[in-house]
Every structure is written in structure tokens, then in C-alpha cells.
SEKE-650059 format. One record per atom (N, C-alpha, C): residue number from 1; residue in one letter; atom name; x, y, z. Coordinates in pm, whole numbers. Example, Ala and Ser with C-alpha at 12.3 -4.5 7.8 and 13.67 -1.06 7.14 Angstrom:
1:A:N:1319:-569:780
1:A:CA:1230:-450:780
1:A:C:1320:-330:780
2:S:N:1285:-225:708
2:S:CA:1367:-106:714
2:S:C:1290:3:787
END
This chain:
1:M:N:7840:13128:4637
1:M:CA:7865:13171:4785
1:M:C:8053:13095:4835
2:K:N:8108:13000:4804
2:K:CA:8224:12984:4824
2:K:C:8340:13078:4730
3:N:N:8283:13136:4646
3:N:CA:8338:13239:4566
3:N:C:8336:13375:4645
4:E:N:8247:13431:4684
4:E:CA:8284:13466:4750
4:E:C:8314:13507:4868
5:H:N:8332:13377:4971
5:H:CA:8388:13323:5085
5:H:C:8529:13357:5071
6:S:N:8605:13308:4910
6:S:CA:8750:13304:4891
6:S:C:8782:13441:4889
7:K:N:8715:13513:4816
7:K:CA:8717:13663:4801
7:K:C:8739:13744:4914
8:A:N:8695:13681:5044
8:A:CA:8687:13777:5179
8:A:C:8806:13710:5204
9:M:N:8837:13603:5223
9:M:CA:8990:13532:5254
9:M:C:9108:13614:5184
10:I:N:9078:13585:5137
10:I:CA:9230:13685:5025
10:I:C:9231:13784:5068
11:K:N:9117:13913:5031
11:K:CA:9122:14016:5138
11:K:C:9207:14056:5242
12:T:N:9104:13941:5357
12:T:CA:9206:13925:5480
12:T:C:9320:13906:5454
13:Y:N:9376:13786:5399
13:Y:CA:9481:13757:5394
13:Y:C:9596:13918:5341
14:L:N:9532:13972:5300
14:L:CA:9651:14061:5207
14:L:C:9651:14188:5328
15:A:N:9571:14168:5362
15:A:CA:9536:14289:5471
15:A:C:9645:14282:5603
16:V:N:9609:14130:5636
16:V:CA:9728:14071:5730
16:V:C:9886:14103:5680
17:F:N:9889:14021:5573
17:F:CA:10032:14065:5504
17:F:C:10079:14197:5506
18:G:N:9968:14318:5440
18:G:CA:9971:14443:5490
18:G:C:10074:14480:5602
19:A:N:9965:14446:5735
19:A:CA:10032:14450:5871
19:A:C:10167:14418:5906
20:L:N:10157:14296:5843
20:L:CA:10314:14211:5870
20:L:C:10403:14313:5819
21:A:N:10401:14341:5647
21:A:CA:10520:14458:5623
21:A:C:10504:14568:5671
22:V:N:10408:14632:5717
22:V:CA:10486:14771:5800
22:V:C:10504:14737:5931
23:L:N:10433:14657:6030
23:L:CA:10558:14612:6144
23:L:C:10693:14571:6116
24:T:N:10707:14516:6025
24:T:CA:10863:14488:5993
24:T:C:10909:14637:5943
25:A:N:10869:14705:5862
25:A:CA:10917:14828:5803
25:A:C:10978:14867:5960
26:L:N:10873:14892:6033
26:L:CA:10873:14975:6179
26:L:C:10990:14883:6237
27:T:N:10977:14798:6257
27:T:CA:11091:14739:6315
27:T:C:11243:14785:6295
28:V:N:11293:14772:6133
28:V:CA:11387:14837:6092
28:V:C:11413:14961:6136
29:M:N:11290:15071:6109
29:M:CA:11297:15209:6125
29:M:C:11353:15241:6274
30:V:N:11288:15130:6362
30:V:CA:11312:15134:6517
30:V:C:11484:15130:6548
31:S:N:11519:15035:6493
31:S:CA:11666:14926:6487
31:S:C:11780:15102:6472
32:T:N:11710:15178:6347
32:T:CA:11810:15318:6327
32:T:C:11788:15406:6434
33:L:N:11702:15439:6539
33:L:CA:11691:15537:6623
33:L:C:11807:15487:6747
34:H:N:11862:15377:6745
34:H:CA:11969:15369:6832
34:H:C:11981:15398:6981
35:L:N:11805:15308:6998
35:L:CA:11764:15373:7157
35:L:C:11853:15273:7205
36:P:N:11873:15318:7361
36:P:CA:11941:15238:7484
36:P:C:11886:15073:7483
37:R:N:11922:14964:7461
37:R:CA:11966:14846:7489
37:R:C:11800:14790:7536
38:V:N:11748:14827:7652
38:V:CA:11629:14786:7741
38:V:C:11505:14840:7687
39:P:N:11495:14968:7613
39:P:CA:11390:15000:7582
39:P:C:11365:14941:7443
40:A:N:11471:14910:7388
40:A:CA:11502:14894:7205
40:A:C:11447:14696:7191
41:V:N:11529:14675:7294
41:V:CA:11477:14510:7334
41:V:C:11316:14490:7353
42:A:N:11296:14593:7422
42:A:CA:11122:14612:7468
42:A:C:11044:14609:7377
43:L:N:11089:14730:7272
43:L:CA:11003:14801:7170
43:L:C:11009:14659:7042
44:A:N:11102:14597:7018
44:A:CA:11119:14499:6895
44:A:C:11030:14420:6949
45:V:N:11032:14319:7157
45:V:CA:10948:14246:7140
45:V:C:10827:14261:7148
46:L:N:10784:14364:7144
46:L:CA:10624:14436:7132
46:L:C:10572:14391:6982
47:I:N:10686:14501:6917
47:I:CA:10628:14448:6750
47:I:C:10661:14269:6725
48:A:N:10737:14220:6734
48:A:CA:10691:14112:6774
48:A:C:10612:13993:6778
49:L:N:10573:14078:6951
49:L:CA:10466:13966:6974
49:L:C:10301:14007:6889
50:V:N:10322:14134:6825
50:V:CA:10147:14200:6759
50:V:C:10213:14092:6595
51:K:N:10336:14093:6549
51:K:CA:10321:13998:6466
51:K:C:10286:13845:6492
52:A:N:10366:13782:6567
52:A:CA:10304:13658:6610
52:A:C:10155:13663:6632
53:S:N:10120:13777:6652
53:S:CA:9972:13729:6702
53:S:C:9886:13729:6597
54:L:N:9928:13835:6499
54:L:CA:9837:13819:6361
54:L:C:9902:13667:6297
55:I:N:10002:13659:6294
55:I:CA:10017:13515:6218
55:I:C:9965:13395:6300
56:T:N:9944:13403:6385
56:T:CA:9858:13285:6490
56:T:C:9723:13305:6446
57:A:N:9663:13413:6476
57:A:CA:9502:13399:6407
57:A:C:9496:13387:6323
58:F:N:9549:13472:6213
58:F:CA:9524:13444:6061
58:F:C:9546:13325:5987
59:F:N:9687:13316:6016
59:F:CA:9765:13223:5887
59:F:C:9723:13020:5986
60:M:N:9751:13097:6150
60:M:CA:9712:12931:6165
60:M:C:9583:12936:6188
61:H:N:9467:12975:6154
61:H:CA:9328:12980:6178
61:H:C:9304:12949:6344
62:M:N:9403:13019:6465
62:M:CA:9324:13042:6577
62:M:C:9208:13094:6586
63:K:N:9172:13204:6509
63:K:CA:9037:13270:6532
63:K:C:8958:13235:6519
64:S:N:8918:13129:6444
64:S:CA:8829:13007:6428
64:S:C:8781:12897:6471
65:E:N:8888:12875:6595
65:E:CA:8894:12723:6608
65:E:C:8842:12781:6755
66:G:N:8784:12618:6761
66:G:CA:8699:12614:6948
66:G:C:8734:12668:7027
67:R:N:8664:12629:7129
67:R:CA:8743:12626:7310
67:R:C:8852:12554:7326
68:L:N:8857:12449:7304
68:L:CA:8906:12351:7335
68:L:C:9074:12364:7284
69:I:N:9091:12406:7156
69:I:CA:9215:12431:7102
69:I:C:9252:12542:7122
70:A:N:9179:12628:7145
70:A:CA:9249:12773:7199
70:A:C:9269:12747:7344
71:G:N:9212:12690:7401
71:G:CA:9249:12680:7544
71:G:C:9343:12562:7534
72:I:N:9406:12477:7484
72:I:CA:9511:12443:7466
72:I:C:9641:12490:7453
73:F:N:9565:12598:7315
73:F:CA:9749:12692:7294
73:F:C:9782:12745:7377
74:L:N:9649:12839:7495
74:L:CA:9704:12891:7556
74:L:C:9754:12847:7673
75:A:N:9721:12729:7737
75:A:CA:9813:12662:7870
75:A:C:9941:12617:7762
76:S:N:9973:12596:7668
76:S:CA:10121:12569:7612
76:S:C:10181:12687:7625
77:L:N:10109:12825:7563
77:L:CA:10177:12909:7567
77:L:C:10248:12975:7722
78:F:N:10116:12936:7785
78:F:CA:10179:12931:7976
78:F:C:10258:12907:8024
79:F:N:10286:12759:7960
79:F:CA:10413:12699:7994
79:F:C:10537:12726:7956
80:L:N:10492:12761:7835
80:L:CA:10642:12805:7728
80:L:C:10715:12923:7834
81:L:N:10581:13015:7863
81:L:CA:10644:13192:7958
81:L:C:10695:13119:8088
82:V:N:10676:13007:8128
82:V:CA:10722:12954:8274
82:V:C:10865:12954:8280
83:L:N:10895:12915:8158
83:L:CA:11026:12810:8146
83:L:C:11116:12915:8051
84:I:N:11033:13034:7992
84:I:CA:11158:13107:7938
84:I:C:11188:13248:8038
85:I:N:11074:13270:8118
85:I:CA:11112:13384:8189
85:I:C:11214:13361:8271
86:P:N:11180:13276:8362
86:P:CA:11340:13233:8454
86:P:C:11490:13249:8377
87:V:N:11491:13188:8225
87:V:CA:11618:13204:8113
87:V:C:11656:13392:8128
88:I:N:11515:13442:8067
88:I:CA:11563:13586:8061
88:I:C:11590:13649:8154
89:I:N:11526:13645:8287
89:I:CA:11600:13692:8407
89:I:C:11729:13675:8447
90:D:N:11764:13511:8450
90:D:CA:11923:13482:8449
90:D:C:12018:13538:8358
91:I:N:11961:13569:8234
91:I:CA:12089:13619:8142
91:I:C:12079:13794:8151
92:G:N:11951:13810:8228
92:G:CA:11994:13990:8257
92:G:C:12059:14035:8367
93:F:N:12114:13947:8457
93:F:CA:12176:13947:8572
93:F:C:12293:13842:8585
END
């Protein structure tokens, strides 16, 4: 039983690794397109968010955590955004 679970987890980790490798290659390819600044940054941030969500869900095991831990994580993410968004807006103007 444990061996089957370990093999399934290894396959999952390898799939996530493959997805992260593809997303990294996509980031590099997008950087060679020489897009205007705003779309380039928006696309890079979108790819980074997808990569961060994969890492958080699988390597930090948030996918299998209970509701309390997930709620604490989401609350801290919310407060992080509350602090970062005004800084990004200030830098933009």
C-alpha cells in the first residue's frame, strides 16, 4: 500500500516538475518576443502565478491541508496583496 502511494506521489511530482519546466521555457520564449512593457510584465506575472500555485499546491502540500491552514494561508496572501498593490501603483505613476 505505501509503495503504491509513493509511486503515485513520484509520478505527481514529476508531472509538476515537467509543468514547471515547460512554464519556465515559456517565460524565456515570451521574453524573446520583445513585447511592449505592460503586456510583457502582465504575461510574466501570470506565468509566475501559475508556477507559484503549482509549487504551493504540491510541494508545500497545501492541496491536502485542512480548511484552517488553507484559510490562514489565504488570509496572509490577502494581506500581502493589500501591502504590495499600493506600492506597485505608486511605482507605476
